[in-house]
C-alpha positions as CSV (number, residue, x, y, z in Angstrom):
1,M,71.5,111.1,124.7
2,P,69.0,113.9,125.5
3,A,66.2,113.2,127.8
4,H,62.9,112.3,126.3
5,P,60.4,115.1,126.0
6,A,56.7,114.9,126.5
7,T,55.1,112.3,124.3
8,S,52.5,114.5,122.6
9,P,54.1,117.2,120.5
10,R,52.4,120.5,120.2
11,P,50.3,120.8,117.1
12,S,50.9,123.5,114.6
13,G,47.2,124.1,114.2
14,P,45.0,123.2,111.2
15,V,45.6,126.6,109.5
16,G,49.3,126.3,109.7
17,I,49.3,122.8,108.3
18,V,47.0,123.8,105.5
19,L,49.3,126.7,104.6
20,L,52.3,124.5,104.7
21,L,50.7,121.9,102.5
22,A,49.5,124.6,100.1
23,V,53.1,125.9,99.8
24,A,54.6,122.4,99.4
25,Y,52.2,121.1,96.8
26,G,51.2,124.3,95.0
27,L,53.8,127.0,95.3
28,V,57.1,125.1,95.4
29,P,56.7,123.0,92.2
30,L,55.8,126.2,90.3
31,V,58.6,128.5,91.5
32,A,61.5,126.2,92.6
33,G,64.3,125.5,90.3
34,D,65.8,122.1,89.5
35,Y,68.7,122.7,91.9
36,L,66.5,123.4,94.9
37,L,64.3,120.5,94.1
38,E,67.0,117.9,93.4
39,A,69.8,119.0,95.8
40,I,67.8,120.2,98.8
41,L,64.1,119.4,98.9
42,T,64.1,115.8,97.7
43,P,66.9,114.6,100.0
44,F,65.3,116.6,102.8
45,L,62.1,114.7,102.4
46,A,63.8,111.3,102.2
47,L,65.9,111.9,105.3
48,A,63.0,113.4,107.2
49,L,61.0,110.3,106.5
50,A,63.9,108.1,107.7
51,G,64.2,110.2,110.8
52,L,60.4,109.9,111.4
53,G,60.7,106.1,111.2
54,L,63.7,106.0,113.5
55,N,62.0,108.3,116.0
56,L,59.2,105.8,116.4
57,L,61.9,103.3,117.6
58,V,64.3,105.6,119.5
59,G,62.1,108.5,120.6
60,Y,58.8,106.8,121.4
61,A,59.9,103.2,122.2
62,G,63.3,104.0,123.7
63,L,65.1,101.4,121.7
64,L,68.5,102.6,120.4
65,S,69.4,101.6,116.8
66,L,72.5,102.3,114.8
67,G,71.4,100.4,111.7
68,S,68.9,102.7,110.0
69,A,70.8,102.8,106.7
70,A,70.7,99.0,106.5
71,F,66.9,99.1,106.5
72,M,67.0,101.9,103.9
73,A,69.1,99.6,101.8
74,V,66.8,96.7,102.2
75,G,63.8,98.9,101.1
76,A,65.7,100.3,98.1
77,Y,67.0,96.9,96.8
78,A,63.6,95.3,97.5
79,A,61.8,97.9,95.4
80,F,64.3,97.4,92.6
81,N,64.0,93.7,92.6
82,L,60.2,93.8,92.8
83,S,60.1,96.1,89.9
84,L,62.6,94.1,87.9
85,R,61.2,90.6,88.6
86,I,57.5,91.3,88.5
87,P,56.7,92.8,85.1
88,G,54.0,95.4,85.1
89,L,54.1,95.9,88.9
90,P,52.9,99.5,89.6
91,L,55.4,101.8,91.4
92,P,53.1,102.3,94.5
93,A,52.9,98.5,94.9
94,A,56.7,98.2,94.6
95,I,57.2,100.9,97.2
96,L,54.6,99.3,99.6
97,G,56.2,95.8,99.0
98,A,59.6,97.2,99.8
99,G,58.3,98.6,103.1
100,F,57.0,95.2,104.1
101,V,60.3,93.5,103.2
102,A,62.1,96.1,105.3
103,A,59.6,95.5,108.1
104,A,60.4,91.8,108.0
105,A,64.1,92.6,108.2
106,G,63.3,94.8,111.1
107,L,61.5,92.0,112.9
108,V,64.6,89.8,112.6
109,A,66.9,92.6,113.7
110,G,64.6,93.4,116.7
111,L,64.8,89.9,118.2
112,P,67.8,90.8,120.3
113,A,65.7,93.6,121.8
114,L,63.8,90.9,123.7
115,R,67.0,90.3,125.8
116,L,69.2,93.4,125.3
117,R,68.9,97.0,126.2
118,G,70.8,100.3,125.7
119,F,74.1,100.2,124.0
120,Y,74.1,96.4,123.9
121,L,71.0,96.6,121.7
122,A,72.7,99.3,119.6
123,A,75.6,97.0,119.0
124,S,73.3,94.3,117.7
125,T,71.7,96.7,115.3
126,L,75.2,97.8,114.2
127,A,75.8,94.1,113.4
128,A,72.7,94.2,111.1
129,Q,74.3,97.2,109.3
130,F,77.5,95.3,108.6
131,F,75.6,92.1,107.6
132,V,73.4,94.0,105.1
133,A,76.5,95.8,103.6
134,W,78.2,92.4,103.2
135,A,75.1,90.9,101.6
136,L,74.8,93.7,99.1
137,N,78.4,93.4,98.0
138,R,78.5,89.5,97.9
139,I,75.1,88.4,96.6
140,G,75.1,89.4,93.0
141,W,71.4,88.5,92.6
142,L,70.4,91.5,94.6
143,S,72.0,93.9,92.1
144,N,71.0,91.8,89.1
145,D,74.6,90.6,88.8
146,S,75.9,94.1,88.1
147,P,79.7,94.0,88.0
148,S,80.1,97.3,89.8
149,G,77.2,96.7,92.2
150,V,75.7,100.1,91.0
151,I,72.4,99.9,89.2
152,N,70.2,102.5,87.7
153,A,66.9,103.1,89.6
154,P,63.7,102.2,87.8
155,R,61.7,105.0,86.1
156,L,59.2,106.7,88.3
157,V,56.0,106.1,86.4
158,V,52.6,106.1,88.1
159,A,49.4,105.2,86.1
160,G,51.2,105.9,82.9
161,T,52.4,109.3,84.0
162,S,56.1,109.9,84.2
163,F,57.7,111.6,87.2
164,E,61.2,111.5,85.9
165,D,62.0,115.2,86.0
166,A,63.0,117.1,89.2
167,R,59.5,118.3,89.9
168,G,58.0,114.9,89.4
169,R,60.5,113.2,91.8
170,Y,59.8,115.9,94.3
171,I,56.0,115.4,94.0
172,V,56.4,111.6,94.4
173,S,58.5,112.1,97.5
174,L,56.2,114.7,99.0
175,V,53.1,112.5,98.5
176,V,54.8,109.4,100.1
177,V,56.1,111.5,103.0
178,S,52.8,113.1,103.6
179,L,50.9,109.8,103.7
180,L,53.3,108.2,106.1
181,T,53.5,111.2,108.3
182,V,49.7,111.1,108.8
183,A,49.9,107.4,109.5
184,A,52.6,107.9,112.1
185,W,50.7,110.8,113.6
186,R,47.7,108.5,114.1
187,L,49.9,105.7,115.4
188,V,51.5,107.7,118.2
189,R,48.1,108.8,119.4
190,S,46.7,105.2,119.3
191,P,46.9,102.6,122.1
192,T,49.9,101.2,120.3
193,G,51.7,104.5,120.5
194,R,50.9,104.7,124.2
195,N,52.3,101.2,124.7
196,L,55.5,102.3,123.0
197,V,55.9,105.2,125.4
198,A,55.0,103.1,128.4
199,I,57.9,100.7,127.5
200,R,60.2,103.6,127.0
201,D,59.4,105.3,130.3
202,Q,59.2,102.2,132.6
203,E,59.3,98.7,131.1
204,T,58.5,96.9,134.3
205,A,55.5,99.1,135.1
206,A,54.3,98.6,131.5
207,R,54.4,94.8,131.9
208,I,52.6,95.0,135.2
209,V,49.7,97.0,133.7
210,G,49.3,94.5,130.9
211,V,51.4,95.8,128.0
212,K,52.8,92.9,126.0
213,V,56.3,94.1,126.1
214,A,58.0,91.6,123.7
215,R,55.3,91.9,121.0
216,T,55.3,95.7,121.3
217,K,59.1,95.9,120.9
218,L,59.0,93.8,117.8
219,L,56.2,95.9,116.5
220,A,58.2,99.0,117.1
221,F,61.1,97.6,115.0
222,A,58.8,96.5,112.2
223,L,56.9,99.8,112.0
224,S,60.1,101.8,112.2
225,S,61.8,99.6,109.5
226,F,58.7,99.9,107.3
227,I,59.0,103.7,107.2
228,V,62.8,103.7,107.0
229,G,62.7,101.2,104.2
230,I,60.3,103.4,102.1
231,A,62.6,106.3,102.9
232,G,65.4,104.2,101.3
233,V,63.3,103.8,98.2
234,L,62.9,107.6,97.9
235,W,66.6,108.1,98.6
236,A,67.6,105.8,95.8
237,F,64.8,106.2,93.3
238,A,64.0,109.9,93.6
239,Y,67.3,111.5,94.8
240,L,70.4,109.4,93.9
241,R,68.8,107.8,90.8
242,T,71.0,104.8,91.5
243,V,70.8,101.8,93.9
244,E,74.2,101.1,95.3
245,P,75.7,100.0,98.7
246,A,77.6,103.3,99.1
247,G,74.4,105.2,99.4
248,F,73.5,103.3,102.6
249,N,76.8,103.2,104.6
250,L,77.3,103.6,108.3
251,D,77.7,107.3,107.9
252,R,74.1,107.4,106.7
253,S,72.9,105.6,109.9
254,F,74.6,108.1,112.1
255,Q,73.3,111.0,110.0
256,I,69.7,109.8,110.6
257,L,70.4,109.3,114.3
258,F,71.7,112.9,114.5
259,I,68.5,114.1,112.7
260,V,66.4,112.5,115.4
261,I,68.5,113.8,118.3
262,I,68.9,117.3,116.9
263,G,65.2,117.6,116.0
264,G,63.9,116.2,119.2
265,L,63.3,112.7,120.5
266,G,59.6,111.7,120.8
267,T,58.3,114.3,118.4
268,L,57.2,113.8,114.8
269,R,58.1,117.3,113.7
270,G,61.6,116.9,115.1
271,A,62.4,114.6,112.2
272,F,61.7,117.4,109.8
273,L,63.5,120.1,111.8
274,G,66.5,117.8,112.2
275,A,66.6,116.9,108.5
276,G,66.4,120.6,107.6
277,F,69.3,121.3,109.8
278,I,71.4,118.4,108.4
279,V,70.6,119.0,104.8
280,V,70.6,122.8,104.5
281,L,73.4,123.7,106.9
282,P,76.2,121.9,105.0
283,L,75.2,123.7,101.8
284,V,75.3,127.0,103.6
285,L,78.7,126.2,105.1
286,S,79.9,125.2,101.7
287,Q,78.9,128.5,100.2
288,L,80.4,130.4,103.1
289,G,83.6,128.4,102.9
290,G,84.0,129.0,99.3
291,A,83.4,132.7,99.7
292,F,85.8,133.3,102.7
293,L,88.5,130.8,101.9
294,G,88.5,131.2,98.1
295,D,89.9,128.9,95.5
296,G,93.3,128.5,97.2
297,V,92.0,125.8,99.5
298,D,91.7,122.3,98.2
299,T,88.4,120.4,98.3
300,G,89.4,118.0,101.0
301,T,90.5,120.7,103.4
302,L,87.3,122.7,102.7
303,E,85.1,119.6,103.4
304,M,87.0,118.9,106.6
305,V,86.4,122.5,107.8
306,Q,82.8,122.1,107.0
307,R,82.5,118.9,109.1
308,I,84.3,120.6,112.0
309,V,82.0,123.6,111.9
310,L,78.9,121.4,111.5
311,G,79.9,119.2,114.4
312,A,80.5,122.3,116.6
313,L,77.1,123.7,115.7
314,I,75.5,120.4,116.6
315,V,77.2,120.3,120.0
316,A,76.2,123.9,120.6
317,V,72.6,123.2,119.8
318,L,72.4,120.2,122.1
319,I,74.2,122.0,124.9
320,R,71.8,124.9,124.6
321,E,68.7,122.6,124.4
322,P,69.2,118.9,125.0
323,A,65.6,118.2,124.0
324,G,66.3,119.4,120.4
325,L,65.1,122.1,118.1
326,C,61.5,121.4,118.9
327,A,62.0,122.5,122.5
328,L,63.7,125.7,121.2
329,L,60.7,126.5,119.0
330,D,58.3,125.8,121.8
331,R,60.1,128.5,123.9
332,L,60.2,130.9,121.1
333,P,56.7,132.5,121.9
334,D,58.0,133.3,125.4
335,R,61.0,135.0,124.0
336,L,58.9,137.0,121.6
337,G,56.6,138.1,124.4
338,R,53.6,136.0,123.2
339,R,51.7,133.4,125.1
340,P,52.7,129.8,124.1
341,R,50.2,127.5,122.6
342,V,48.5,125.1,125.0
343,P,49.9,121.5,124.7
344,A,47.6,118.9,123.2
């Protein structure tokens, strides 16, 4: 796994952030078509949020997890059941409640972290992934006794306003991701964030200087699972439009881990860069594969070629820069002959 970079990522500056938000909130909903909103931007936002949550655990606290999709599933199914079984519950309350349910699941899954480290801890989180998958397929109450286990997501309605179309689902996702990104930004710069980094860098030294290691580890699992659980709500409600176990399989967990590693461990913007890489590149490869290989190649072969090329590109990026895409962008001013920004 790549070495951890500096704990404080370089800011983009207030002007750049304002411009980015203006484009995201003002320009994109006006000019983007349904395909761009549904197939690219909405899954990008959901996966970026999941990567953001996992980065708090892996990048900042140094606790390896392979069960992110399990907590996404917990959040999605919790939001569905809260909406179903509490009539009139507002959508924001259902999303927030789902986050707390996922945080509680994260606390339970984080208990082995008090004794285990490294790949042993990763194996325990993998067990949580398998347990959640078993529960979703065996406990019919969770899916309202649906014979297939696949259920339609509740309608996205906030204060009487429907957000069912592509733009509405994008806006809901964007607002949720924006709020949680700001919360995570404040968290990593707080004493709690510094405690997470202290445990990651040197657990024994952190304990000596007074950091409550056990409590901080459990808090890291809870905070990470809270954000990942809400990302699961967006993935199911805004993107897939269904709540089903297949949407939260082990491949999804590895996908989120790749997002964190490719983007950059210990950086908030790395989650967005990694998600952009993972979401956009396969679509580009699909278009290129169809153009160069034509219709004579079956879908399975084409998909396999895409996976091979994507894996090779991931390996190439990590060999070129083990610290991820964030480090590559930080060096870009030097390559362009400009002075880099001063770190925060």
